[in-house]
N, C-alpha and C positions, 0 to 999 in steps of 0.2 A: 763314355769316358768319364764324364765326370761323377758317374758314381763310382768307379772302379777307385779312382783317387780317394773320394771321402770314404770308400769299404776301407782300403790299405791304411789309410789315416788313423781309422777307430782303430782298427787292428794293432796297430802299431802304439798309438796312445793304449790299450787294454794291455800289451805285451810290457810297456814300461809303469803301468800302474802293478802290474804283476809283480814284476822284479823289485819296485820299491816297498810295497808292502812288506817283504821277506826280509828286507834289509832293518836291521835295528842298532839305533845310536847305542854308543856307549854312555855309560852312565856318567862316567867323570865329563862327557862332551855335552849331555845333556844337564848337568846341574851348573856349567861353566857356562852353557847359553841362559839357564835360568837366572843366575847371579848379573850377568849381563842386562838383561832385561829389567831387573829388578834394580839395577844401579842406575839404566838409561832411563826410568820411572822417576826414581828421586831426583837425577840431575833436572828433568824436563820440570818437576814440581817447584824445583827451587829456581828454576829460570823463567818460570810462569809467574811467582810472587814476587823476584826481581823486577818481571817488565809490568806489573800490575803495581810494585810498589815508584816504580820511575817514571810512570804515565800518570800515577795520582800526584806525584811529586810536579811534572811539569804542568798540570792542570793547574795547582795552586800557585804555580811560580806567574804561569800567564794570567789568571784571575787576576792577583795582587797587581801586575802590570797593566791589565786592563783597568782596574780601578782605579790605580794610578794617574795614566795616560788621562781619563776622563777629569780627574780633579784638577791634571796641570790645564787642560785646556779650559775649565770652566774659569781657573783663574788667570789664563791669559786673555780671556773674554773679558772680565771683570777690569782687566787693569788697560784692555781697549777702550774700554766703558767709559774708563775714568779717564785718560788721556783725551779721548775725542772730546769730551764734556768741558774739561781743562780749555781745549783748544777754542771750542765755540765761544766759552768765557771769557778768553785772552782776544777773542775776534769782536766781540761785543765790546769790551774795555777799549780797544783801540778804536773802533770806529767812531766809540763816544768821548774820546779823547779831545781837550779845546786845541790842544796845539801840538805842533809835529815832537817838542821836545819832551811833553808828557807821552806822546806817542814811542820816542826813542825809550825811555824810562819805562815803559809798561812793558817792551821786549827785551828789555834787558832783563828786568826782574822776572818775566815770564821763562827768558832764557835757562837763568841758575835755577829756579825752580824746577823746569822741566828737566835739566841736568842732574838734578838731585833726586829728583822723583823716578827717572830712567835709572839712574843707580840701584836704588832701594829695590825699583820692580825688577831688575837683571838678577841682584843678589836672592831677591826671595824664589824666582824662578827655579836658579840654579839651585839654591838649598831644597826645593819641593822634587826638581830632580834628580838630584843627588839621593833623596830619602826613597822616590820610587825605585832608582836602581838598586838601592841596601833591601829595600822590602821584596822585588821582587827576585834577587838571586836568594833571600833566606832560605827559604825552601832547597834550593840546590845547595847550598854552604851546608846544610845541615844535613842532607844526604851524604854528601862527601863525607861528612865529619863520621855520619855513623858507620858508614863503609869502610871508611880506613883507620879508624880507631882500633878494632880489632888487630887489624894486621900490624900495628906498630908495637 
């Protein structure tokens, strides 16, 4: 039975092939199909170029952001080290104080200077974070301007 089925299938395929080989496609239809293929190829090339451009832009943006985050982390560690050193210096001066009033005066002075230092450090980190965000978004902004400029 299996051989019979295989033979029947082959006969049907041969008949279909014979019928289609005699069929001729109209020239207008063939031209339209060729134009569609050419248009599809052109659109594919445009899409591919746009995808590569977008990929490069995202890569630039991420690279800039990674460098900025590394810079931010280094600055944070520098600030931390400075604050720890200041705290140790403060504790050493309090321990060396000759009287309670001198220790209170040292504490007040330390609190004022630390408050000012923390404000300055916060501004510095905030400005660095803003710079990182701006620099990281610059490739995206440039690409958007380039994309939408012709449309305007």
